[in-house]
N, CA, C, O and the ligand as a Tripos MOL2 file, in Angstrom:
@<TRIPOS>MOLECULE
protein
  317   315    80     0     0
PROTEIN
NO_CHARGES

@<TRIPOS>ATOM
      1 N          35.7140   85.5640  159.4130 N.3       1 MET1
      2 CA         35.9380   85.1240  160.6960 C.3       1 MET1
      3 C          37.2110   84.1120  160.5720 C.2       1 MET1
      4 O          37.1280   83.0930  159.8850 O.2       1 MET1
      5 N          38.3720   84.4550  161.2710 N.am      2 PRO2
      6 CA         39.4680   83.2850  161.2610 C.3       2 PRO2
      7 C          39.0660   81.9900  162.0380 C.2       2 PRO2
      8 O          38.3030   82.0240  163.0030 O.2       2 PRO2
      9 N          39.5210   81.0680  161.6460 N.am      3 ASN3
     10 CA         39.3520   79.6640  162.3180 C.3       3 ASN3
     11 C          39.9120   79.8790  163.7970 C.2       3 ASN3
     12 O          41.0840   80.2120  163.9730 O.2       3 ASN3
     13 N          39.1490   79.7030  164.7020 N.am      4 ARG4
     14 CA         39.3990   79.8150  166.0910 C.3       4 ARG4
     15 C          40.5530   78.7540  166.3800 C.2       4 ARG4
     16 O          41.6060   79.0830  166.9280 O.2       4 ARG4
     17 N          40.2750   77.4890  165.9780 N.am      5 LEU5
     18 CA         41.2780   76.4150  166.3370 C.3       5 LEU5
     19 C          42.6850   76.7020  165.8970 C.2       5 LEU5
     20 O          43.6100   76.2520  166.5740 O.2       5 LEU5
     21 N          42.9140   77.3780  164.8750 N.am      6 SER6
     22 CA         44.2640   77.5710  164.3930 C.3       6 SER6
     23 C          44.9280   78.9160  164.9510 C.2       6 SER6
     24 O          46.0050   79.3680  164.5600 O.2       6 SER6
     25 N          44.1860   79.4230  165.8340 N.am      7 ASN7
     26 CA         44.5500   80.6840  166.3720 C.3       7 ASN7
     27 C          45.0740   80.7020  167.7550 C.2       7 ASN7
     28 O          44.7790   81.5570  168.5900 O.2       7 ASN7
     29 N          45.8510   79.7260  167.9400 N.am      8 ALA8
     30 CA         46.2650   79.3510  169.4910 C.3       8 ALA8
     31 C          46.9800   80.4800  170.0740 C.2       8 ALA8
     32 O          46.4940   80.8880  171.1290 O.2       8 ALA8
     33 N          47.9380   81.0390  169.6770 N.am      9 GLY9
     34 CA         48.8770   82.1730  170.4230 C.3       9 GLY9
     35 C          48.2600   83.4410  170.4330 C.2       9 GLY9
     36 O          48.9880   84.4130  170.6370 O.2       9 GLY9
     37 N          46.8870   83.6350  170.2240 N.am     10 HIS10
     38 CA         46.5480   85.0240  169.8330 C.3      10 HIS10
     39 C          46.3610   85.8160  171.1440 C.2      10 HIS10
     40 O          46.1760   85.2970  172.2450 O.2      10 HIS10
     41 N          46.4280   87.0760  170.8990 N.am     11 ILE11
     42 CA         46.4120   88.1040  172.0220 C.3      11 ILE11
     43 C          45.1330   88.3520  172.3670 C.2      11 ILE11
     44 O          44.4200   88.5790  171.3890 O.2      11 ILE11
     45 N          44.5850   88.3900  173.4190 N.am     12 PRO12
     46 CA         43.0390   88.7860  173.5130 C.3      12 PRO12
     47 C          42.8590   90.3310  173.3170 C.2      12 PRO12
     48 O          43.6130   91.1660  173.8170 O.2      12 PRO12
     49 N          41.8860   90.5870  172.6130 N.am     13 GLN13
     50 CA         41.6080   91.8140  172.2010 C.3      13 GLN13
     51 C          40.1790   92.3570  172.6050 C.2      13 GLN13
     52 O          39.1430   91.6940  172.5520 O.2      13 GLN13
     53 N          40.2980   93.7480  173.0440 N.am     14 ARG14
     54 CA         39.0750   94.3010  173.6500 C.3      14 ARG14
     55 C          38.5660   95.5220  172.8540 C.2      14 ARG14
     56 O          39.3770   95.8970  172.0070 O.2      14 ARG14
     57 N          37.5360   96.1630  172.9110 N.am     15 MET15
     58 CA         37.0970   97.2710  172.2860 C.3      15 MET15
     59 C          37.1800   98.5680  173.1000 C.2      15 MET15
     60 O          36.7260   98.5230  174.2440 O.2      15 MET15
     61 N          37.6490   99.5980  172.7000 N.am     16 CYS16
     62 CA         37.7820  100.8810  173.1730 C.3      16 CYS16
     63 C          36.4110  101.4880  173.2680 C.2      16 CYS16
     64 O          35.8070  101.6390  172.2070 O.2      16 CYS16
     65 N          35.8360  101.8560  174.3860 N.am     17 VAL17
     66 CA         34.4890  102.3490  174.4820 C.3      17 VAL17
     67 C          34.2980  103.7280  173.6710 C.2      17 VAL17
     68 O          33.1950  104.1430  173.3160 O.2      17 VAL17
     69 N          35.5130  104.3770  173.4290 N.am     18 VAL18
     70 CA         35.4960  105.6350  172.8010 C.3      18 VAL18
     71 C          35.3370  105.6330  171.2070 C.2      18 VAL18
     72 O          34.4120  106.1500  170.5800 O.2      18 VAL18
     73 N          36.5260  104.8830  170.6440 N.am     19 CYS19
     74 CA         36.6760  104.7320  169.2590 C.3      19 CYS19
     75 C          36.3500  103.6240  168.6160 C.2      19 CYS19
     76 O          36.4810  103.4500  167.4040 O.2      19 CYS19
     77 N          35.8390  102.7060  169.5470 N.am     20 ARG20
     78 CA         35.3210  101.2820  169.0490 C.3      20 ARG20
     79 C          36.1860  100.4860  168.3010 C.2      20 ARG20
     80 O          35.7330   99.5740  167.6080 O.2      20 ARG20
     81 N          37.5500  100.7600  168.3680 N.am     21 THR21
     82 CA         38.4580   99.8780  167.7210 C.3      21 THR21
     83 C          38.9430   98.6770  168.5140 C.2      21 THR21
     84 O          39.3900   98.8720  169.6440 O.2      21 THR21
     85 N          38.8920   97.4620  168.0150 N.am     22 LYS22
     86 CA         39.4140   96.4530  168.7910 C.3      22 LYS22
     87 C          41.0250   96.3200  168.7250 C.2      22 LYS22
     88 O          41.6330   96.2250  167.6590 O.2      22 LYS22
     89 N          41.5780   96.3240  169.8730 N.am     23 ILE23
     90 CA         43.0080   96.2870  169.8400 C.3      23 ILE23
     91 C          43.4660   95.5240  171.0130 C.2      23 ILE23
     92 O          42.7060   95.2660  171.9460 O.2      23 ILE23
     93 N          44.6850   95.1630  170.9770 N.am     24 ASP24
     94 CA         45.3860   94.3190  171.9640 C.3      24 ASP24
     95 C          45.0220   94.8160  173.4050 C.2      24 ASP24
     96 O          45.1190   96.0200  173.6400 O.2      24 ASP24
     97 N          44.6060   93.9470  174.3830 N.am     25 LYS25
     98 CA         44.3340   94.2890  175.5470 C.3      25 LYS25
     99 C          45.1260   94.9080  176.2740 C.2      25 LYS25
    100 O          44.6840   95.6960  177.1090 O.2      25 LYS25
    101 N          46.5380   94.6870  176.1190 N.am     26 LYS26
    102 CA         47.5750   95.3170  176.7810 C.3      26 LYS26
    103 C          47.8570   96.7600  176.5330 C.2      26 LYS26
    104 O          48.6680   97.4120  177.1910 O.2      26 LYS26
    105 N          47.0530   97.2780  175.4220 N.am     27 LYS27
    106 CA         47.2300   98.5820  174.9690 C.3      27 LYS27
    107 C          46.0170   99.4360  175.5850 C.2      27 LYS27
    108 O          45.9560  100.6550  175.4290 O.2      27 LYS27
    109 N          45.1160   98.7420  176.2530 N.am     28 LEU28
    110 CA         43.9930   99.3640  176.7440 C.3      28 LEU28
    111 C          44.0720   99.5480  178.2140 C.2      28 LEU28
    112 O          44.8570   98.8540  178.8600 O.2      28 LEU28
    113 N          43.3200  100.4260  178.7900 N.am     29 ILE29
    114 CA         43.2200  100.7160  180.0810 C.3      29 ILE29
    115 C          41.7700  100.2630  180.6120 C.2      29 ILE29
    116 O          40.7170  100.7280  180.1730 O.2      29 ILE29
    117 N          41.8550   99.4260  181.4770 N.am     30 ARG30
    118 CA         40.5500   98.8880  182.1240 C.3      30 ARG30
    119 C          40.0490   99.7060  183.1420 C.2      30 ARG30
    120 O          40.7620  100.2050  184.0120 O.2      30 ARG30
    121 N          38.6930   99.8740  183.0430 N.am     31 PHE31
    122 CA         38.0190  100.7880  184.0660 C.3      31 PHE31
    123 C          36.6460  100.1420  184.6150 C.2      31 PHE31
    124 O          36.2080   99.1950  183.9620 O.2      31 PHE31
    125 N          36.0950  100.4650  185.4850 N.am     32 VAL32
    126 CA         34.7720   99.9360  185.8620 C.3      32 VAL32
    127 C          34.1450  101.2470  186.2210 C.2      32 VAL32
    128 O          34.7670  102.3100  186.2110 O.2      32 VAL32
    129 N          32.7010  101.1000  186.5840 N.am     33 LEU33
    130 CA         31.7960  102.0900  186.7910 C.3      33 LEU33
    131 C          31.1510  101.8510  188.2480 C.2      33 LEU33
    132 O          30.2140  101.0930  188.4990 O.2      33 LEU33
    133 N          31.8330  102.6330  189.1160 N.am     34 LEU34
    134 CA         31.1740  102.3680  190.5580 C.3      34 LEU34
    135 C          30.3720  103.7980  190.9230 C.2      34 LEU34
    136 O          30.9070  104.9050  190.9840 O.2      34 LEU34
    137 N          29.0740  103.5210  191.1310 N.am     35 ASN35
    138 CA         28.2170  104.6920  191.2590 C.3      35 ASN35
    139 C          28.2520  105.6630  190.1720 C.2      35 ASN35
    140 O          28.2990  106.8680  190.4180 O.2      35 ASN35
    141 N          28.2320  105.2130  189.0060 N.am     36 SER36
    142 CA         28.2060  105.9540  187.8320 C.3      36 SER36
    143 C          29.6110  106.7410  187.5980 C.2      36 SER36
    144 O          29.7170  107.4870  186.6240 O.2      36 SER36
    145 N          30.6430  106.5670  188.4710 N.am     37 GLU37
    146 CA         32.0110  106.9650  188.1880 C.3      37 GLU37
    147 C          32.9050  106.2090  187.4550 C.2      37 GLU37
    148 O          32.6940  104.9970  187.4030 O.2      37 GLU37
    149 N          33.8960  106.6880  186.8550 N.am     38 ILE38
    150 CA         34.9860  105.8760  186.2000 C.3      38 ILE38
    151 C          35.9700  105.7970  187.2970 C.2      38 ILE38
    152 O          36.5010  106.7340  187.8940 O.2      38 ILE38
    153 N          36.1480  104.3570  187.4880 N.am     39 VAL39
    154 CA         37.3440  104.1230  188.2980 C.3      39 VAL39
    155 C          38.2060  103.2870  187.5220 C.2      39 VAL39
    156 O          37.7940  102.2130  187.0850 O.2      39 VAL39
    157 N          39.5050  103.7390  187.2910 N.am     40 PHE40
    158 CA         40.6890  102.9190  186.7580 C.3      40 PHE40
    159 C          40.9300  101.6410  187.4150 C.2      40 PHE40
    160 O          41.2030  101.6670  188.6150 O.2      40 PHE40
    161 N          40.8670  100.5030  186.7890 N.am     41 ASP41
    162 CA         41.1720   99.2480  187.5810 C.3      41 ASP41
    163 C          42.5620   98.7190  187.1150 C.2      41 ASP41
    164 O          42.7410   97.6570  186.5200 O.2      41 ASP41
    165 N          43.4290   99.5350  187.4390 N.am     42 LEU42
    166 CA         45.0020   99.4270  187.0070 C.3      42 LEU42
    167 C          45.3850   97.8010  186.9680 C.2      42 LEU42
    168 O          45.8370   97.1640  186.0160 O.2      42 LEU42
    169 N          45.0830   97.3760  188.2090 N.am     43 ASN43
    170 CA         45.6270   96.1200  188.6090 C.3      43 ASN43
    171 C          44.5300   94.9570  188.3210 C.2      43 ASN43
    172 O          44.7230   93.8210  188.7550 O.2      43 ASN43
    173 N          43.3600   95.2900  187.5640 N.am     44 CYS44
    174 CA         42.4180   94.3610  187.2140 C.3      44 CYS44
    175 C          41.8190   93.4170  188.3450 C.2      44 CYS44
    176 O          41.5090   92.2390  188.1660 O.2      44 CYS44
    177 N          41.7050   94.1230  189.5390 N.am     45 LYS45
    178 CA         41.3920   93.5210  190.6900 C.3      45 LYS45
    179 C          39.9020   93.7570  191.0550 C.2      45 LYS45
    180 O          39.3820   93.0220  191.8950 O.2      45 LYS45
    181 N          39.2290   94.6970  190.4930 N.am     46 ILE46
    182 CA         37.8880   95.0320  190.7360 C.3      46 ILE46
    183 C          37.0200   94.0160  190.1310 C.2      46 ILE46
    184 O          37.1310   93.9570  188.9060 O.2      46 ILE46
    185 N          36.1470   93.1630  190.6880 N.am     47 GLU47
    186 CA         35.3800   92.2250  190.0460 C.3      47 GLU47
    187 C          33.9530   92.7940  189.6860 C.2      47 GLU47
    188 O          32.9220   92.4670  190.2740 O.2      47 GLU47
    189 N          34.0270   93.6260  188.7150 N.am     48 LYS48
    190 CA         32.7790   94.3130  188.2220 C.3      48 LYS48
    191 C          32.8160   94.2490  186.5960 C.2      48 LYS48
    192 O          33.8230   93.9130  185.9720 O.2      48 LYS48
    193 N          31.8160   94.5460  186.1120 N.am     49 ARG49
    194 CA         31.7420   94.6150  184.4380 C.3      49 ARG49
    195 C          32.8330   95.6020  184.2730 C.2      49 ARG49
    196 O          32.8030   96.6690  184.8870 O.2      49 ARG49
    197 N          33.8940   95.2540  183.3830 N.am     50 GLY50
    198 CA         34.9830   96.0550  183.0590 C.3      50 GLY50
    199 C          34.8230   96.5860  181.8010 C.2      50 GLY50
    200 O          34.2430   95.8570  180.9950 O.2      50 GLY50
    201 N          35.2730   97.9270  181.3340 N.am     51 TYR51
    202 CA         35.3880   98.4970  180.2100 C.3      51 TYR51
    203 C          36.7370   98.8220  179.8740 C.2      51 TYR51
    204 O          37.6820   98.8420  180.6610 O.2      51 TYR51
    205 N          36.7670   99.1040  178.5050 N.am     52 TYR52
    206 CA         38.3570   99.4480  178.1700 C.3      52 TYR52
    207 C          38.2860  100.6660  177.2040 C.2      52 TYR52
    208 O          37.3850  100.9140  176.4030 O.2      52 TYR52
    209 N          39.4940  101.4220  177.4590 N.am     53 VAL53
    210 CA         39.7220  102.8340  176.6430 C.3      53 VAL53
    211 C          41.1230  102.5450  176.3090 C.2      53 VAL53
    212 O          41.8370  101.8350  177.0170 O.2      53 VAL53
    213 N          41.5770  103.2080  175.0180 N.am     54 CYS54
    214 CA         42.8170  103.2970  174.4880 C.3      54 CYS54
    215 C          43.6720  104.2240  175.5710 C.2      54 CYS54
    216 O          43.2070  105.1280  176.2640 O.2      54 CYS54
    217 N          44.8930  103.8080  175.5340 N.am     55 ASN55
    218 CA         45.8600  104.6310  176.3080 C.3      55 ASN55
    219 C          46.3900  105.8710  175.5100 C.2      55 ASN55
    220 O          47.5860  106.0700  175.2980 O.2      55 ASN55
    221 N          45.3500  106.6980  175.0820 N.am     56 SER56
    222 CA         45.7640  107.7110  174.1520 C.3      56 SER56
    223 C          44.9250  108.9000  174.7810 C.2      56 SER56
    224 O          43.8240  108.7730  175.3170 O.2      56 SER56
    225 N          45.7350  110.2360  174.6030 N.am     57 ASN57
    226 CA         44.9130  111.3200  175.0570 C.3      57 ASN57
    227 C          43.6410  111.5980  174.5120 C.2      57 ASN57
    228 O          42.6720  112.0250  175.1400 O.2      57 ASN57
    229 N          43.7000  111.3100  173.2060 N.am     58 ASP58
    230 CA         42.4040  111.3420  172.4600 C.3      58 ASP58
    231 C          41.2260  110.7510  173.0440 C.2      58 ASP58
    232 O          40.2350  111.4060  173.3690 O.2      58 ASP58
    233 N          41.3400  109.5850  173.1630 N.am     59 CYS59
    234 CA         40.1580  108.6170  173.7730 C.3      59 CYS59
    235 C          40.1280  109.0270  175.2030 C.2      59 CYS59
    236 O          38.9690  109.1320  175.6050 O.2      59 CYS59
    237 N          41.0240  109.2900  176.0920 N.am     60 LEU60
    238 CA         40.8290  109.5350  177.6130 C.3      60 LEU60
    239 C          40.1080  110.8050  177.6390 C.2      60 LEU60
    240 O          39.2960  110.9880  178.5460 O.2      60 LEU60
    241 N          40.3280  111.8120  176.6500 N.am     61 GLN61
    242 CA         39.6850  112.9910  176.7860 C.3      61 GLN61
    243 C          38.2240  112.8260  176.4440 C.2      61 GLN61
    244 O          37.4470  113.6690  176.8930 O.2      61 GLN61
    245 N          37.7570  111.8400  175.7030 N.am     62 LYS62
    246 CA         36.4920  111.7900  175.2480 C.3      62 LYS62
    247 C          35.7680  110.6310  176.0700 C.2      62 LYS62
    248 O          34.6070  110.2930  175.8410 O.2      62 LYS62
    249 N          36.5010  110.1100  176.9620 N.am     63 LEU63
    250 CA         36.1130  108.8550  177.7600 C.3      63 LEU63
    251 C          34.7090  109.2630  178.6740 C.2      63 LEU63
    252 O          33.7030  108.5550  178.7110 O.2      63 LEU63
    253 N          34.8620  110.4620  179.3400 N.am     64 GLU64
    254 CA         33.5530  110.8720  179.9900 C.3      64 GLU64
    255 C          32.4830  110.9650  179.3630 C.2      64 GLU64
    256 O          31.4540  110.5730  179.9150 O.2      64 GLU64
    257 N          32.4390  111.4680  178.1370 N.am     65 ASN65
    258 CA         31.3250  111.5790  177.1910 C.3      65 ASN65
    259 C          30.6990  110.2120  176.9070 C.2      65 ASN65
    260 O          29.5040  109.9560  177.0510 O.2      65 ASN65
    261 N          31.5990  109.4050  176.5080 N.am     66 SER66
    262 CA         31.2580  107.9580  176.1360 C.3      66 SER66
    263 C          30.6190  107.1510  177.3420 C.2      66 SER66
    264 O          29.6910  106.3590  177.1770 O.2      66 SER66
    265 N          31.1830  107.4160  178.5350 N.am     67 VAL67
    266 CA         30.6810  106.7870  179.5980 C.3      67 VAL67
    267 C          29.2540  107.3090  179.9740 C.2      67 VAL67
    268 O          28.4370  106.5490  180.4930 O.2      67 VAL67
    269 N          28.9990  108.4840  179.7320 N.am     68 LYS68
    270 CA         27.6780  109.1970  179.9880 C.3      68 LYS68
    271 C          26.6040  108.2210  179.0510 C.2      68 LYS68
    272 O          25.5510  107.7520  179.4840 O.2      68 LYS68
    273 N          27.0650  108.0660  177.8620 N.am     69 LYS69
    274 CA         26.0870  107.4320  176.8670 C.3      69 LYS69
    275 C          26.0550  106.0740  177.2580 C.2      69 LYS69
    276 O          24.9540  105.5290  177.1770 O.2      69 LYS69
    277 N          27.1200  105.3230  177.7110 N.am     70 ILE70
    278 CA         26.8630  103.9730  178.3880 C.3      70 ILE70
    279 C          25.9510  104.0300  179.4930 C.2      70 ILE70
    280 O          25.0250  103.2190  179.5040 O.2      70 ILE70
    281 N          26.0660  104.8430  180.4040 N.am     71 LEU71
    282 CA         25.1200  104.8940  181.4760 C.3      71 LEU71
    283 C          23.6500  105.0930  181.0980 C.2      71 LEU71
    284 O          22.7190  104.5340  181.6770 O.2      71 LEU71
    285 N          23.5310  105.9310  180.0850 N.am     72 ARG72
    286 CA         22.2690  106.3900  179.5730 C.3      72 ARG72
    287 C          21.4610  105.0710  178.8440 C.2      72 ARG72
    288 O          20.3100  104.6890  179.0550 O.2      72 ARG72
    289 N          22.3150  104.6090  178.0660 N.am     73 SER73
    290 CA         21.8880  103.2530  177.2500 C.3      73 SER73
    291 C          21.5030  102.2150  178.1160 C.2      73 SER73
    292 O          20.4840  101.5590  177.9000 O.2      73 SER73
    293 N          22.2870  102.0020  179.1400 N.am     74 ARG74
    294 CA         22.0230  100.7630  180.0270 C.3      74 ARG74
    295 C          20.9450  101.1420  181.2450 C.2      74 ARG74
    296 O          20.4810  100.3450  182.0610 O.2      74 ARG74
    297 N          20.7050  102.3970  181.1610 N.am     75 ASN75
    298 CA         19.7190  102.7680  182.3570 C.3      75 ASN75
    299 C          20.3640  102.1280  183.6260 C.2      75 ASN75
    300 O          19.7770  101.3130  184.3380 O.2      75 ASN75
    301 N          21.6700  102.5960  183.8420 N.am     76 PHE76
    302 CA         22.5530  102.0760  184.8280 C.3      76 PHE76
    303 C          21.9440  102.4490  186.2340 C.2      76 PHE76
    304 O          21.6390  103.5950  186.5650 O.2      76 PHE76
    305 N          21.8170  101.3650  186.9860 N.am     77 ASN77
    306 CA         21.2200  101.7380  188.4580 C.3      77 ASN77
    307 C          22.3600  102.0700  189.5200 C.2      77 ASN77
    308 O          22.0560  102.4070  190.6650 O.2      77 ASN77
    309 N          23.5090  101.9770  189.1560 N.am     78 GLY78
    310 CA         24.5670  102.1890  190.2380 C.3      78 GLY78
    311 C          24.7290  100.8480  190.8590 C.2      78 GLY78
    312 O          25.2370  100.8340  191.9810 O.2      78 GLY78
    313 N          24.4490   99.9290  190.4190 N.am     79 ARG79
    314 CA         24.4640   98.6170  191.3140 C.3      79 ARG79
    315 C          26.0220   98.2320  191.5510 C.2      79 ARG79
    316 O          26.3180   97.2420  192.2210 O.2      79 ARG79
    317 ZN         40.1710  104.5030  171.5040 Zn       80 ZN80
@<TRIPOS>BOND
     1     1     2 1
     2     2     3 1
     3     3     4 2
     4     3     5 am
     5     5     6 1
     6     6     7 1
     7     7     8 2
     8     7     9 am
     9     9    10 1
    10    10    11 1
    11    11    12 2
    12    11    13 am
    13    13    14 1
    14    14    15 1
    15    15    16 2
    16    15    17 am
    17    17    18 1
    18    18    19 1
    19    19    20 2
    20    19    21 am
    21    21    22 1
    22    22    23 1
    23    23    24 2
    24    23    25 am
    25    25    26 1
    26    26    27 1
    27    27    28 2
    28    27    29 am
    29    29    30 1
    30    30    31 1
    31    31    32 2
    32    31    33 am
    33    33    34 1
    34    34    35 1
    35    35    36 2
    36    35    37 am
    37    37    38 1
    38    38    39 1
    39    39    40 2
    40    39    41 am
    41    41    42 1
    42    42    43 1
    43    43    44 2
    44    43    45 am
    45    45    46 1
    46    46    47 1
    47    47    48 2
    48    47    49 am
    49    49    50 1
    50    50    51 1
    51    51    52 2
    52    51    53 am
    53    53    54 1
    54    54    55 1
    55    55    56 2
    56    55    57 am
    57    57    58 1
    58    58    59 1
    59    59    60 2
    60    59    61 am
    61    61    62 1
    62    62    63 1
    63    63    64 2
    64    63    65 am
    65    65    66 1
    66    66    67 1
    67    67    68 2
    68    67    69 am
    69    69    70 1
    70    70    71 1
    71    71    72 2
    72    71    73 am
    73    73    74 1
    74    74    75 1
    75    75    76 2
    76    75    77 am
    77    77    78 1
    78    78    79 1
    79    79    80 2
    80    79    81 am
    81    81    82 1
    82    82    83 1
    83    83    84 2
    84    83    85 am
    85    85    86 1
    86    86    87 1
    87    87    88 2
    88    87    89 am
    89    89    90 1
    90    90    91 1
    91    91    92 2
    92    91    93 am
    93    93    94 1
    94    94    95 1
    95    95    96 2
    96    95    97 am
    97    97    98 1
    98    98    99 1
    99    99   100 2
   100    99   101 am
   101   101   102 1
   102   102   103 1
   103   103   104 2
   104   103   105 am
   105   105   106 1
   106   106   107 1
   107   107   108 2
   108   107   109 am
   109   109   110 1
   110   110   111 1
   111   111   112 2
   112   111   113 am
   113   113   114 1
   114   114   115 1
   115   115   116 2
   116   115   117 am
   117   117   118 1
   118   118   119 1
   119   119   120 2
   120   119   121 am
   121   121   122 1
   122   122   123 1
   123   123   124 2
   124   123   125 am
   125   125   126 1
   126   126   127 1
   127   127   128 2
   128   127   129 am
   129   129   130 1
   130   130   131 1
   131   131   132 2
   132   131   133 am
   133   133   134 1
   134   134   135 1
   135   135   136 2
   136   135   137 am
   137   137   138 1
   138   138   139 1
   139   139   140 2
   140   139   141 am
   141   141   142 1
   142   142   143 1
   143   143   144 2
   144   143   145 am
   145   145   146 1
   146   146   147 1
   147   147   148 2
   148   147   149 am
   149   149   150 1
   150   150   151 1
   151   151   152 2
   152   151   153 am
   153   153   154 1
   154   154   155 1
   155   155   156 2
   156   155   157 am
   157   157   158 1
   158   158   159 1
   159   159   160 2
   160   159   161 am
   161   161   162 1
   162   162   163 1
   163   163   164 2
   164   163   165 am
   165   165   166 1
   166   166   167 1
   167   167   168 2
   168   167   169 am
   169   169   170 1
   170   170   171 1
   171   171   172 2
   172   171   173 am
   173   173   174 1
   174   174   175 1
   175   175   176 2
   176   175   177 am
   177   177   178 1
   178   178   179 1
   179   179   180 2
   180   179   181 am
   181   181   182 1
   182   182   183 1
   183   183   184 2
   184   183   185 am
   185   185   186 1
   186   186   187 1
   187   187   188 2
   188   187   189 am
   189   189   190 1
   190   190   191 1
   191   191   192 2
   192   191   193 am
   193   193   194 1
   194   194   195 1
   195   195   196 2
   196   195   197 am
   197   197   198 1
   198   198   199 1
   199   199   200 2
   200   199   201 am
   201   201   202 1
   202   202   203 1
   203   203   204 2
   204   203   205 am
   205   205   206 1
   206   206   207 1
   207   207   208 2
   208   207   209 am
   209   209   210 1
   210   210   211 1
   211   211   212 2
   212   211   213 am
   213   213   214 1
   214   214   215 1
   215   215   216 2
   216   215   217 am
   217   217   218 1
   218   218   219 1
   219   219   220 2
   220   219   221 am
   221   221   222 1
   222   222   223 1
   223   223   224 2
   224   223   225 am
   225   225   226 1
   226   226   227 1
   227   227   228 2
   228   227   229 am
   229   229   230 1
   230   230   231 1
   231   231   232 2
   232   231   233 am
   233   233   234 1
   234   234   235 1
   235   235   236 2
   236   235   237 am
   237   237   238 1
   238   238   239 1
   239   239   240 2
   240   239   241 am
   241   241   242 1
   242   242   243 1
   243   243   244 2
   244   243   245 am
   245   245   246 1
   246   246   247 1
   247   247   248 2
   248   247   249 am
   249   249   250 1
   250   250   251 1
   251   251   252 2
   252   251   253 am
   253   253   254 1
   254   254   255 1
   255   255   256 2
   256   255   257 am
   257   257   258 1
   258   258   259 1
   259   259   260 2
   260   259   261 am
   261   261   262 1
   262   262   263 1
   263   263   264 2
   264   263   265 am
   265   265   266 1
   266   266   267 1
   267   267   268 2
   268   267   269 am
   269   269   270 1
   270   270   271 1
   271   271   272 2
   272   271   273 am
   273   273   274 1
   274   274   275 1
   275   275   276 2
   276   275   277 am
   277   277   278 1
   278   278   279 1
   279   279   280 2
   280   279   281 am
   281   281   282 1
   282   282   283 1
   283   283   284 2
   284   283   285 am
   285   285   286 1
   286   286   287 1
   287   287   288 2
   288   287   289 am
   289   289   290 1
   290   290   291 1
   291   291   292 2
   292   291   293 am
   293   293   294 1
   294   294   295 1
   295   295   296 2
   296   295   297 am
   297   297   298 1
   298   298   299 1
   299   299   300 2
   300   299   301 am
   301   301   302 1
   302   302   303 1
   303   303   304 2
   304   303   305 am
   305   305   306 1
   306   306   307 1
   307   307   308 2
   308   307   309 am
   309   309   310 1
   310   310   311 1
   311   311   312 2
   312   311   313 am
   313   313   314 1
   314   314   315 1
   315   315   316 2
@<TRIPOS>SUBSTRUCTURE
     1 MET1         2 RESIDUE 1 A MET
     2 PRO2         6 RESIDUE 1 A PRO
     3 ASN3        10 RESIDUE 1 A ASN
     4 ARG4        14 RESIDUE 1 A ARG
     5 LEU5        18 RESIDUE 1 A LEU
     6 SER6        22 RESIDUE 1 A SER
     7 ASN7        26 RESIDUE 1 A ASN
     8 ALA8        30 RESIDUE 1 A ALA
     9 GLY9        34 RESIDUE 1 A GLY
    10 HIS10       38 RESIDUE 1 A HIS
    11 ILE11       42 RESIDUE 1 A ILE
    12 PRO12       46 RESIDUE 1 A PRO
    13 GLN13       50 RESIDUE 1 A GLN
    14 ARG14       54 RESIDUE 1 A ARG
    15 MET15       58 RESIDUE 1 A MET
    16 CYS16       62 RESIDUE 1 A CYS
    17 VAL17       66 RESIDUE 1 A VAL
    18 VAL18       70 RESIDUE 1 A VAL
    19 CYS19       74 RESIDUE 1 A CYS
    20 ARG20       78 RESIDUE 1 A ARG
    21 THR21       82 RESIDUE 1 A THR
    22 LYS22       86 RESIDUE 1 A LYS
    23 ILE23       90 RESIDUE 1 A ILE
    24 ASP24       94 RESIDUE 1 A ASP
    25 LYS25       98 RESIDUE 1 A LYS
    26 LYS26      102 RESIDUE 1 A LYS
    27 LYS27      106 RESIDUE 1 A LYS
    28 LEU28      110 RESIDUE 1 A LEU
    29 ILE29      114 RESIDUE 1 A ILE
    30 ARG30      118 RESIDUE 1 A ARG
    31 PHE31      122 RESIDUE 1 A PHE
    32 VAL32      126 RESIDUE 1 A VAL
    33 LEU33      130 RESIDUE 1 A LEU
    34 LEU34      134 RESIDUE 1 A LEU
    35 ASN35      138 RESIDUE 1 A ASN
    36 SER36      142 RESIDUE 1 A SER
    37 GLU37      146 RESIDUE 1 A GLU
    38 ILE38      150 RESIDUE 1 A ILE
    39 VAL39      154 RESIDUE 1 A VAL
    40 PHE40      158 RESIDUE 1 A PHE
    41 ASP41      162 RESIDUE 1 A ASP
    42 LEU42      166 RESIDUE 1 A LEU
    43 ASN43      170 RESIDUE 1 A ASN
    44 CYS44      174 RESIDUE 1 A CYS
    45 LYS45      178 RESIDUE 1 A LYS
    46 ILE46      182 RESIDUE 1 A ILE
    47 GLU47      186 RESIDUE 1 A GLU
    48 LYS48      190 RESIDUE 1 A LYS
    49 ARG49      194 RESIDUE 1 A ARG
    50 GLY50      198 RESIDUE 1 A GLY
    51 TYR51      202 RESIDUE 1 A TYR
    52 TYR52      206 RESIDUE 1 A TYR
    53 VAL53      210 RESIDUE 1 A VAL
    54 CYS54      214 RESIDUE 1 A CYS
    55 ASN55      218 RESIDUE 1 A ASN
    56 SER56      222 RESIDUE 1 A SER
    57 ASN57      226 RESIDUE 1 A ASN
    58 ASP58      230 RESIDUE 1 A ASP
    59 CYS59      234 RESIDUE 1 A CYS
    60 LEU60      238 RESIDUE 1 A LEU
    61 GLN61      242 RESIDUE 1 A GLN
    62 LYS62      246 RESIDUE 1 A LYS
    63 LEU63      250 RESIDUE 1 A LEU
    64 GLU64      254 RESIDUE 1 A GLU
    65 ASN65      258 RESIDUE 1 A ASN
    66 SER66      262 RESIDUE 1 A SER
    67 VAL67      266 RESIDUE 1 A VAL
    68 LYS68      270 RESIDUE 1 A LYS
    69 LYS69      274 RESIDUE 1 A LYS
    70 ILE70      278 RESIDUE 1 A ILE
    71 LEU71      282 RESIDUE 1 A LEU
    72 ARG72      286 RESIDUE 1 A ARG
    73 SER73      290 RESIDUE 1 A SER
    74 ARG74      294 RESIDUE 1 A ARG
    75 ASN75      298 RESIDUE 1 A ASN
    76 PHE76      302 RESIDUE 1 A PHE
    77 ASN77      306 RESIDUE 1 A ASN
    78 GLY78      310 RESIDUE 1 A GLY
    79 ARG79      314 RESIDUE 1 A ARG
    80 ZN80       317 GROUP 0 **** ****
């Protein structure tokens, strides 16, 4: 673990739900799940629990499957 205090100018990182790589937030696309559907939150305006996916064809193609797994594992109620 790097020392948090000496890491002042660091870029926030998020994990892609498909490949589980932690990368620069700016390289990821944020989305939320509304009624079990993927809604891309391009302006980060939707105040719901957000998820992130790489901005790459590979991850975007697999996104639907990954989301299904998330929904199943969380027993998502569509709140
Ligand atoms: Zn990815």
